[in-house]
Each structure stands twice: as structure tokens, then as C-alpha cells.
A tleap script that builds the chain and sets N, CA, C and O, in Angstrom:
source leaprc.protein.ff14SB
mol = sequence {
  NMET GLU MET LYS SER ILE VAL ASP ALA LEU
  ASP HIE PRO ASP TRP LYS ILE GLN GLY TRP
  GLN ILE LYS PHE LEU LEU SER GLU ARG LEU
  LEU HIE GLU ILE LYS LYS ILE SER ARG VAL
  SER ASN TRP TYR GLU ASP PRO VAL ILE ALA
  ASP THR TRP THR ASN LYS LEU PHE ILE CYS
  PHE ASN SER ILE GLN ASN TYR TYR LYS VAL
  PHE GLY VAL LEU PRO GLN VAL GLY ASP ARG
  LEU PHE SER GLU GLU SER GLY LEU ILE VAL
  GLN GLU ARG SER ILE ASP GLY ASN VAL MET
  THR ILE THR PHE THR LEU ALA CSER
}
set mol.1.N position { 116.902 78.334 27.237 }
set mol.1.CA position { 117.180 76.920 27.073 }
set mol.1.C position { 118.690 76.723 27.107 }
set mol.1.O position { 119.426 77.403 26.393 }
set mol.2.N position { 119.141 75.809 27.922 }
set mol.2.CA position { 120.559 75.480 27.930 }
set mol.2.C position { 120.833 74.602 26.721 }
set mol.2.O position { 120.218 73.549 26.552 }
set mol.3.N position { 121.749 75.039 25.893 }
set mol.3.CA position { 122.009 74.348 24.636 }
set mol.3.C position { 122.974 73.199 24.853 }
set mol.3.O position { 124.033 73.353 25.462 }
set mol.4.N position { 122.581 72.047 24.338 }
set mol.4.CA position { 123.489 70.911 24.314 }
set mol.4.C position { 124.397 71.103 23.108 }
set mol.4.O position { 124.310 72.100 22.392 }
set mol.5.N position { 125.248 70.146 22.907 }
set mol.5.CA position { 126.073 70.184 21.715 }
set mol.5.C position { 125.165 70.191 20.486 }
set mol.5.O position { 124.146 69.501 20.460 }
set mol.6.N position { 125.527 70.954 19.494 }
set mol.6.CA position { 124.732 71.106 18.271 }
set mol.6.C position { 124.577 69.776 17.519 }
set mol.6.O position { 123.701 69.651 16.663 }
set mol.7.N position { 125.413 68.795 17.830 }
set mol.7.CA position { 125.320 67.501 17.154 }
set mol.7.C position { 124.338 66.550 17.845 }
set mol.7.O position { 124.037 65.480 17.315 }
set mol.8.N position { 123.835 66.934 19.026 }
set mol.8.CA position { 122.865 66.117 19.749 }
set mol.8.C position { 121.446 66.454 19.310 }
set mol.8.O position { 121.211 67.456 18.634 }
set mol.9.N position { 120.501 65.597 19.707 }
set mol.9.CA position { 119.090 65.918 19.509 }
set mol.9.C position { 118.765 67.099 20.422 }
set mol.9.O position { 119.042 67.059 21.620 }
set mol.10.N position { 118.186 68.131 19.858 }
set mol.10.CA position { 117.918 69.359 20.593 }
set mol.10.C position { 116.436 69.450 20.904 }
set mol.10.O position { 115.591 69.221 20.038 }
set mol.11.N position { 116.128 69.787 22.158 }
set mol.11.CA position { 114.736 69.904 22.553 }
set mol.11.C position { 114.569 71.034 23.551 }
set mol.11.O position { 115.539 71.654 23.987 }
set mol.12.N position { 113.324 71.287 23.898 }
set mol.12.CA position { 112.975 72.316 24.867 }
set mol.12.C position { 111.710 71.828 25.569 }
set mol.12.O position { 110.855 71.221 24.923 }
set mol.13.N position { 111.565 72.075 26.868 }
set mol.13.CA position { 110.380 71.586 27.580 }
set mol.13.C position { 109.048 72.065 26.975 }
set mol.13.O position { 108.034 71.376 27.093 }
set mol.14.N position { 109.048 73.218 26.343 }
set mol.14.CA position { 107.817 73.761 25.759 }
set mol.14.C position { 107.499 73.188 24.382 }
set mol.14.O position { 106.414 73.437 23.856 }
set mol.15.N position { 108.403 72.438 23.793 }
set mol.15.CA position { 108.173 71.908 22.450 }
set mol.15.C position { 107.367 70.615 22.537 }
set mol.15.O position { 107.905 69.520 22.370 }
set mol.16.N position { 106.082 70.760 22.799 }
set mol.16.CA position { 105.187 69.613 22.906 }
set mol.16.C position { 103.934 69.866 22.089 }
set mol.16.O position { 103.420 70.983 22.033 }
set mol.17.N position { 103.455 68.803 21.455 }
set mol.17.CA position { 102.202 68.834 20.719 }
set mol.17.C position { 101.427 67.583 21.107 }
set mol.17.O position { 101.891 66.461 20.905 }
set mol.18.N position { 100.251 67.790 21.663 }
set mol.18.CA position { 99.391 66.688 22.098 }
set mol.18.C position { 100.138 65.690 22.993 }
set mol.18.O position { 99.950 64.480 22.869 }
set mol.19.N position { 100.976 66.196 23.883 }
set mol.19.CA position { 101.706 65.337 24.810 }
set mol.19.C position { 102.987 64.735 24.259 }
set mol.19.O position { 103.727 64.079 24.992 }
set mol.20.N position { 103.258 64.949 22.982 }
set mol.20.CA position { 104.468 64.420 22.343 }
set mol.20.C position { 105.566 65.473 22.387 }
set mol.20.O position { 105.348 66.626 22.015 }
set mol.21.N position { 106.752 65.068 22.847 }
set mol.21.CA position { 107.917 65.951 22.862 }
set mol.21.C position { 108.500 66.027 21.460 }
set mol.21.O position { 108.733 64.998 20.826 }
set mol.22.N position { 108.736 67.233 20.975 }
set mol.22.CA position { 109.341 67.435 19.661 }
set mol.22.C position { 110.831 67.705 19.855 }
set mol.22.O position { 111.221 68.548 20.662 }
set mol.23.N position { 111.655 66.978 19.102 }
set mol.23.CA position { 113.107 67.175 19.127 }
set mol.23.C position { 113.592 67.415 17.700 }
set mol.23.O position { 112.911 67.086 16.729 }
set mol.24.N position { 114.777 67.993 17.601 }
set mol.24.CA position { 115.373 68.256 16.303 }
set mol.24.C position { 116.792 67.725 16.243 }
set mol.24.O position { 117.548 67.822 17.210 }
set mol.25.N position { 117.141 67.168 15.108 }
set mol.25.CA position { 118.522 66.827 14.762 }
set mol.25.C position { 118.859 67.612 13.502 }
set mol.25.O position { 117.985 67.895 12.682 }
set mol.26.N position { 120.117 67.955 13.358 }
set mol.26.CA position { 120.564 68.644 12.146 }
set mol.26.C position { 121.253 67.635 11.242 }
set mol.26.O position { 122.014 66.788 11.709 }
set mol.27.N position { 120.981 67.730 9.953 }
set mol.27.CA position { 121.572 66.798 8.990 }
set mol.27.C position { 123.085 66.941 8.959 }
set mol.27.O position { 123.640 67.954 9.385 }
set mol.28.N position { 123.738 65.911 8.446 }
set mol.28.CA position { 125.204 65.943 8.314 }
set mol.28.C position { 125.643 67.141 7.480 }
set mol.28.O position { 126.648 67.784 7.784 }
set mol.29.N position { 124.889 67.432 6.436 }
set mol.29.CA position { 125.240 68.565 5.569 }
set mol.29.C position { 125.158 69.890 6.336 }
set mol.29.O position { 126.045 70.734 6.205 }
set mol.30.N position { 124.107 70.075 7.128 }
set mol.30.CA position { 124.003 71.294 7.930 }
set mol.30.C position { 125.139 71.374 8.941 }
set mol.30.O position { 125.725 72.439 9.132 }
set mol.31.N position { 125.451 70.259 9.586 }
set mol.31.CA position { 126.554 70.266 10.547 }
set mol.31.C position { 127.875 70.623 9.871 }
set mol.31.O position { 128.701 71.329 10.448 }
set mol.32.N position { 128.069 70.139 8.659 }
set mol.32.CA position { 129.287 70.469 7.914 }
set mol.32.C position { 129.335 71.973 7.610 }
set mol.32.O position { 130.389 72.597 7.728 }
set mol.33.N position { 128.196 72.548 7.221 }
set mol.33.CA position { 128.138 73.990 6.952 }
set mol.33.C position { 128.415 74.786 8.229 }
set mol.33.O position { 129.121 75.794 8.200 }
set mol.34.N position { 127.855 74.325 9.346 }
set mol.34.CA position { 128.078 74.995 10.629 }
set mol.34.C position { 129.555 74.950 11.001 }
set mol.34.O position { 130.118 75.948 11.451 }
set mol.35.N position { 130.171 73.805 10.816 }
set mol.35.CA position { 131.593 73.651 11.142 }
set mol.35.C position { 132.440 74.630 10.338 }
set mol.35.O position { 133.395 75.203 10.863 }
set mol.36.N position { 132.096 74.822 9.068 }
set mol.36.CA position { 132.870 75.729 8.210 }
set mol.36.C position { 132.780 77.181 8.658 }
set mol.36.O position { 133.747 77.927 8.508 }
set mol.37.N position { 131.639 77.601 9.207 }
set mol.37.CA position { 131.489 79.015 9.570 }
set mol.37.C position { 131.892 79.331 11.006 }
set mol.37.O position { 132.053 80.497 11.365 }
set mol.38.N position { 132.054 78.296 11.825 }
set mol.38.CA position { 132.432 78.530 13.214 }
set mol.38.C position { 133.874 79.031 13.285 }
set mol.38.O position { 134.726 78.649 12.482 }
set mol.39.N position { 134.118 79.885 14.257 }
set mol.39.CA position { 135.458 80.448 14.427 }
set mol.39.C position { 136.236 79.783 15.558 }
set mol.39.O position { 137.328 80.228 15.911 }
set mol.40.N position { 135.672 78.711 16.130 }
set mol.40.CA position { 136.363 78.033 17.224 }
set mol.40.C position { 136.557 76.566 16.874 }
set mol.40.O position { 135.811 76.003 16.073 }
set mol.41.N position { 137.563 75.957 17.480 }
set mol.41.CA position { 137.871 74.568 17.153 }
set mol.41.C position { 136.789 73.601 17.642 }
set mol.41.O position { 136.509 72.603 16.978 }
set mol.42.N position { 136.185 73.887 18.789 }
set mol.42.CA position { 135.098 73.024 19.268 }
set mol.42.C position { 133.761 73.591 18.756 }
set mol.42.O position { 132.887 73.963 19.539 }
set mol.43.N position { 133.632 73.646 17.453 }
set mol.43.CA position { 132.500 74.259 16.760 }
set mol.43.C position { 131.154 73.716 17.228 }
set mol.43.O position { 130.158 74.439 17.200 }
set mol.44.N position { 131.107 72.477 17.652 }
set mol.44.CA position { 129.869 71.833 18.081 }
set mol.44.C position { 129.367 72.395 19.410 }
set mol.44.O position { 128.238 72.110 19.810 }
set mol.45.N position { 130.189 73.191 20.100 }
set mol.45.CA position { 129.796 73.845 21.348 }
set mol.45.C position { 129.972 75.360 21.270 }
set mol.45.O position { 129.989 76.025 22.306 }
set mol.46.N position { 130.101 75.908 20.089 }
set mol.46.CA position { 130.272 77.340 19.876 }
set mol.46.C position { 129.004 78.076 20.341 }
set mol.46.O position { 127.928 77.832 19.796 }
set mol.47.N position { 129.111 78.974 21.340 }
set mol.47.CA position { 127.914 79.646 21.861 }
set mol.47.C position { 127.204 80.526 20.831 }
set mol.47.O position { 125.982 80.664 20.882 }
set mol.48.N position { 127.942 81.114 19.909 }
set mol.48.CA position { 127.310 81.931 18.866 }
set mol.48.C position { 126.472 81.046 17.950 }
set mol.48.O position { 125.337 81.383 17.614 }
set mol.49.N position { 127.034 79.926 17.555 }
set mol.49.CA position { 126.302 78.968 16.722 }
set mol.49.C position { 125.097 78.436 17.497 }
set mol.49.O position { 124.002 78.325 16.946 }
set mol.50.N position { 125.297 78.112 18.757 }
set mol.50.CA position { 124.205 77.578 19.588 }
set mol.50.C position { 123.045 78.571 19.668 }
set mol.50.O position { 121.887 78.176 19.528 }
set mol.51.N position { 123.338 79.846 19.891 }
set mol.51.CA position { 122.278 80.858 19.968 }
set mol.51.C position { 121.545 80.998 18.643 }
set mol.51.O position { 120.318 81.085 18.603 }
set mol.52.N position { 122.307 81.019 17.567 }
set mol.52.CA position { 121.705 81.141 16.239 }
set mol.52.C position { 120.757 79.981 15.964 }
set mol.52.O position { 119.630 80.184 15.512 }
set mol.53.N position { 121.222 78.762 16.241 }
set mol.53.CA position { 120.405 77.584 15.960 }
set mol.53.C position { 119.267 77.417 16.950 }
set mol.53.O position { 118.223 76.873 16.592 }
set mol.54.N position { 119.439 77.866 18.178 }
set mol.54.CA position { 118.333 77.846 19.128 }
set mol.54.C position { 117.183 78.686 18.577 }
set mol.54.O position { 116.030 78.256 18.595 }
set mol.55.N position { 117.495 79.863 18.096 }
set mol.55.CA position { 116.461 80.737 17.519 }
set mol.55.C position { 115.810 80.092 16.303 }
set mol.55.O position { 114.589 80.146 16.157 }
set mol.56.N position { 116.597 79.490 15.440 }
set mol.56.CA position { 116.040 78.831 14.252 }
set mol.56.C position { 115.131 77.668 14.639 }
set mol.56.O position { 114.093 77.454 14.013 }
set mol.57.N position { 115.516 76.922 15.661 }
set mol.57.CA position { 114.713 75.773 16.069 }
set mol.57.C position { 113.411 76.196 16.735 }
set mol.57.O position { 112.406 75.495 16.616 }
set mol.58.N position { 113.408 77.322 17.430 }
set mol.58.CA position { 112.152 77.851 17.955 }
set mol.58.C position { 111.215 78.207 16.798 }
set mol.58.O position { 110.013 77.951 16.869 }
set mol.59.N position { 111.759 78.788 15.750 }
set mol.59.CA position { 110.965 79.105 14.560 }
set mol.59.C position { 110.434 77.824 13.927 }
set mol.59.O position { 109.273 77.763 13.521 }
set mol.60.N position { 111.283 76.802 13.841 }
set mol.60.CA position { 110.855 75.516 13.275 }
set mol.60.C position { 109.744 74.891 14.108 }
set mol.60.O position { 108.775 74.369 13.555 }
set mol.61.N position { 109.873 74.937 15.431 }
set mol.61.CA position { 108.815 74.381 16.262 }
set mol.61.C position { 107.505 75.138 16.045 }
set mol.61.O position { 106.446 74.522 15.925 }
set mol.62.N position { 107.573 76.463 15.996 }
set mol.62.CA position { 106.361 77.250 15.761 }
set mol.62.C position { 105.739 76.890 14.424 }
set mol.62.O position { 104.515 76.844 14.304 }
set mol.63.N position { 106.564 76.635 13.419 }
set mol.63.CA position { 106.072 76.222 12.114 }
set mol.63.C position { 105.347 74.877 12.212 }
set mol.63.O position { 104.276 74.704 11.630 }
set mol.64.N position { 105.933 73.925 12.949 }
set mol.64.CA position { 105.311 72.616 13.138 }
set mol.64.C position { 103.990 72.767 13.888 }
set mol.64.O position { 102.982 72.164 13.521 }
set mol.65.N position { 104.010 73.572 14.931 }
set mol.65.CA position { 102.806 73.783 15.735 }
set mol.65.C position { 101.684 74.416 14.894 }
set mol.65.O position { 100.534 73.985 14.978 }
set mol.66.N position { 102.008 75.420 14.096 }
set mol.66.CA position { 101.008 76.057 13.238 }
set mol.66.C position { 100.491 75.094 12.181 }
set mol.66.O position { 99.296 75.080 11.887 }
set mol.67.N position { 101.371 74.296 11.612 }
set mol.67.CA position { 100.988 73.289 10.621 }
set mol.67.C position { 99.984 72.327 11.244 }
set mol.67.O position { 98.968 71.991 10.635 }
set mol.68.N position { 100.282 71.888 12.467 }
set mol.68.CA position { 99.399 70.949 13.158 }
set mol.68.C position { 98.034 71.586 13.420 }
set mol.68.O position { 97.003 70.936 13.249 }
set mol.69.N position { 98.023 72.859 13.836 }
set mol.69.CA position { 96.764 73.550 14.113 }
set mol.69.C position { 95.891 73.644 12.863 }
set mol.69.O position { 94.671 73.503 12.950 }
set mol.70.N position { 96.501 73.879 11.709 }
set mol.70.CA position { 95.746 74.046 10.464 }
set mol.70.C position { 95.321 72.713 9.860 }
set mol.70.O position { 94.166 72.551 9.467 }
set mol.71.N position { 96.251 71.751 9.783 }
set mol.71.CA position { 95.997 70.511 9.051 }
set mol.71.C position { 95.668 69.306 9.939 }
set mol.71.O position { 95.160 68.301 9.442 }
set mol.72.N position { 95.947 69.392 11.232 }
set mol.72.CA position { 95.650 68.291 12.134 }
set mol.72.C position { 96.638 67.143 12.081 }
set mol.72.O position { 96.422 66.115 12.723 }
set mol.73.N position { 97.715 67.296 11.334 }
set mol.73.CA position { 98.784 66.300 11.252 }
set mol.73.C position { 100.121 67.031 11.340 }
set mol.73.O position { 100.194 68.251 11.189 }
set mol.74.N position { 101.171 66.258 11.589 }
set mol.74.CA position { 102.508 66.851 11.645 }
set mol.74.C position { 103.144 66.831 10.265 }
set mol.74.O position { 102.781 66.003 9.430 }
set mol.75.N position { 104.087 67.731 10.014 }
set mol.75.CA position { 104.786 67.731 8.724 }
set mol.75.C position { 105.436 66.381 8.436 }
set mol.75.O position { 105.851 65.670 9.351 }
set mol.76.N position { 105.515 66.047 7.179 }
set mol.76.CA position { 106.092 64.792 6.710 }
set mol.76.C position { 107.477 65.055 6.115 }
set mol.76.O position { 107.883 66.203 5.935 }
set mol.77.N position { 108.183 63.981 5.817 }
set mol.77.CA position { 109.478 64.091 5.146 }
set mol.77.C position { 109.275 64.850 3.837 }
set mol.77.O position { 108.363 64.552 3.066 }
set mol.78.N position { 110.135 65.827 3.601 }
set mol.78.CA position { 110.061 66.639 2.385 }
set mol.78.C position { 109.348 67.964 2.580 }
set mol.78.O position { 109.499 68.869 1.759 }
set mol.79.N position { 108.575 68.096 3.648 }
set mol.79.CA position { 107.904 69.370 3.908 }
set mol.79.C position { 108.918 70.402 4.372 }
set mol.79.O position { 109.893 70.081 5.051 }
set mol.80.N position { 108.666 71.646 3.991 }
set mol.80.CA position { 109.558 72.739 4.383 }
set mol.80.C position { 108.958 73.469 5.572 }
set mol.80.O position { 107.796 73.875 5.551 }
set mol.81.N position { 109.770 73.629 6.609 }
set mol.81.CA position { 109.392 74.440 7.761 }
set mol.81.C position { 109.893 75.837 7.443 }
set mol.81.O position { 111.073 76.139 7.618 }
set mol.82.N position { 109.007 76.669 6.984 }
set mol.82.CA position { 109.457 77.906 6.365 }
set mol.82.C position { 109.271 79.127 7.237 }
set mol.82.O position { 108.249 79.296 7.902 }
set mol.83.N position { 110.251 79.944 7.219 }
set mol.83.CA position { 110.202 81.346 7.622 }
set mol.83.C position { 111.381 81.979 6.902 }
set mol.83.O position { 112.231 81.277 6.354 }
set mol.84.N position { 111.431 83.275 6.903 }
set mol.84.CA position { 112.535 83.941 6.211 }
set mol.84.C position { 113.880 83.598 6.829 }
set mol.84.O position { 114.916 83.703 6.173 }
set mol.85.N position { 113.860 83.180 8.113 }
set mol.85.CA position { 115.111 82.924 8.815 }
set mol.85.C position { 115.503 81.453 8.894 }
set mol.85.O position { 116.669 81.139 9.136 }
set mol.86.N position { 114.551 80.549 8.695 }
set mol.86.CA position { 114.934 79.140 8.798 }
set mol.86.C position { 114.846 78.451 7.446 }
set mol.86.O position { 115.878 78.088 6.883 }
set mol.87.N position { 113.661 78.262 6.914 }
set mol.87.CA position { 113.499 77.629 5.612 }
set mol.87.C position { 114.134 76.256 5.520 }
set mol.87.O position { 114.797 75.947 4.530 }
set mol.88.N position { 113.941 75.425 6.540 }
set mol.88.CA position { 114.558 74.106 6.571 }
set mol.88.C position { 113.558 73.038 6.140 }
set mol.88.O position { 112.347 73.206 6.279 }
set mol.89.N position { 114.091 71.940 5.615 }
set mol.89.CA position { 113.274 70.841 5.123 }
set mol.89.C position { 113.360 69.666 6.099 }
set mol.89.O position { 114.419 69.378 6.656 }
set mol.90.N position { 112.221 68.996 6.293 }
set mol.90.CA position { 112.204 67.780 7.104 }
set mol.90.C position { 112.840 66.675 6.263 }
set mol.90.O position { 112.253 66.216 5.283 }
set mol.91.N position { 114.045 66.253 6.650 }
set mol.91.CA position { 114.762 65.205 5.932 }
set mol.91.C position { 114.326 63.818 6.414 }
set mol.91.O position { 114.191 62.888 5.619 }
set mol.92.N position { 114.111 63.697 7.706 }
set mol.92.CA position { 113.657 62.437 8.305 }
set mol.92.C position { 112.743 62.788 9.470 }
set mol.92.O position { 112.820 63.873 10.047 }
set mol.93.N position { 111.873 61.832 9.798 }
set mol.93.CA position { 111.018 61.985 10.976 }
set mol.93.C position { 110.943 60.637 11.659 }
set mol.93.O position { 110.578 59.640 11.036 }
set mol.94.N position { 111.286 60.600 12.936 }
set mol.94.CA position { 111.214 59.329 13.666 }
set mol.94.C position { 110.336 59.511 14.903 }
set mol.94.O position { 110.301 60.573 15.524 }
set mol.95.N position { 109.638 58.442 15.229 }
set mol.95.CA position { 108.684 58.470 16.333 }
set mol.95.C position { 109.062 57.380 17.328 }
set mol.95.O position { 109.246 56.222 16.954 }
set mol.96.N position { 109.177 57.759 18.598 }
set mol.96.CA position { 109.434 56.799 19.669 }
set mol.96.C position { 108.237 56.830 20.608 }
set mol.96.O position { 108.127 57.710 21.462 }
set mol.97.N position { 107.341 55.857 20.441 }
set mol.97.CA position { 106.126 55.797 21.239 }
set mol.97.C position { 106.366 55.495 22.701 }
set mol.97.O position { 105.545 55.848 23.547 }
set mol.98.N position { 107.470 54.853 23.015 }
set mol.98.CA position { 107.769 54.521 24.415 }
set mol.98.C position { 107.976 55.766 25.263 }
set mol.98.O position { 107.548 55.809 26.417 }
set mol.99.N position { 108.620 56.764 24.711 }
set mol.99.CA position { 108.864 58.002 25.458 }
set mol.99.C position { 108.099 59.185 24.861 }
set mol.99.O position { 108.330 60.332 25.243 }
set mol.100.N position { 107.195 58.906 23.930 }
set mol.100.CA position { 106.365 59.912 23.273 }
set mol.100.C position { 107.197 61.082 22.739 }
set mol.100.O position { 106.990 62.240 23.104 }
set mol.101.N position { 108.136 60.740 21.871 }
set mol.101.CA position { 109.021 61.724 21.262 }
set mol.101.C position { 108.967 61.605 19.744 }
set mol.101.O position { 108.972 60.506 19.189 }
set mol.102.N position { 108.917 62.746 19.097 }
set mol.102.CA position { 109.014 62.798 17.628 }
set mol.102.C position { 110.239 63.635 17.313 }
set mol.102.O position { 110.351 64.782 17.746 }
set mol.103.N position { 111.161 63.048 16.550 }
set mol.103.CA position { 112.395 63.756 16.204 }
set mol.103.C position { 112.392 64.059 14.725 }
set mol.103.O position { 112.218 63.169 13.892 }
set mol.104.N position { 112.587 65.324 14.409 }
set mol.104.CA position { 112.680 65.788 13.039 }
set mol.104.C position { 114.142 66.047 12.713 }
set mol.104.O position { 114.799 66.822 13.407 }
set mol.105.N position { 114.659 65.415 11.673 }
set mol.105.CA position { 115.997 65.726 11.186 }
set mol.105.C position { 115.823 66.779 10.097 }
set mol.105.O position { 115.080 66.576 9.136 }
set mol.106.N position { 116.514 67.904 10.257 }
set mol.106.CA position { 116.341 69.043 9.364 }
set mol.106.C position { 117.530 69.193 8.417 }
set mol.106.O position { 118.678 68.943 8.787 }
set mol.107.N position { 117.229 69.600 7.206 }
set mol.107.CA position { 118.252 69.852 6.182 }
set mol.107.C position { 117.950 71.187 5.525 }
set mol.107.O position { 116.844 71.715 5.635 }
set mol.108.N position { 118.955 71.728 4.837 }
set mol.108.CA position { 118.757 73.006 4.151 }
set mol.108.C position { 118.245 72.792 2.751 }
set mol.108.O position { 118.020 73.757 2.021 }
savepdb mol mol.pdb
quit
């Protein structure tokens, strides 16, 4: 997946559930933490950070997909998308029916 800026909504063509595209945004707090650990001035395009977060977001999508398979609904605000490597919480969830997109804003 070609990574956009870490501050943009991040998606992947395979991140679909029942025809709905799943996207992720990172909370302001997570972005602030990312900025602190980056070693480059354009931290929002740091390839090391991008690779790390790409992997975490794949884990988050798999968590959402498994949740849907078991419960028949998508995670709600406050639910934790858990694995040993991600462990992120759904801070917000927005739905755009016009383009069939669900965006999850994730927080630590």
C-alpha cells in the first residue's frame, strides 16, 4: 500500500466489509506522540513511521473484520481494537453513505 501522509484518512483497497470501504484517522493525541518519536522534520511523511502505522492499521482492520464476523455489527465508539501490537480505541466513527465509507478515528 502506498502510504499517504499519516495525517490523512488512511485506507487500502482490501479494507472492505459488505461493500463499505473502511478508513482510519489517527487522533490528535496519537499524531502528537508520532511527531515526538519521529527523527525527521517532515514527520507526517516519515517512511519508518508510515511502515509502522501501516502494519498497525492492517491489524486494526483485521480486528474490525473479525468483530463483524462474530457479532454482525461494527465496533462502536469506545471499543478497543486489540492485539498485542495495536491496542487502539475507536474514538469516533463516521459513516458516509454517499460513497459507502466508514471512517474510524483511533486513539491510544
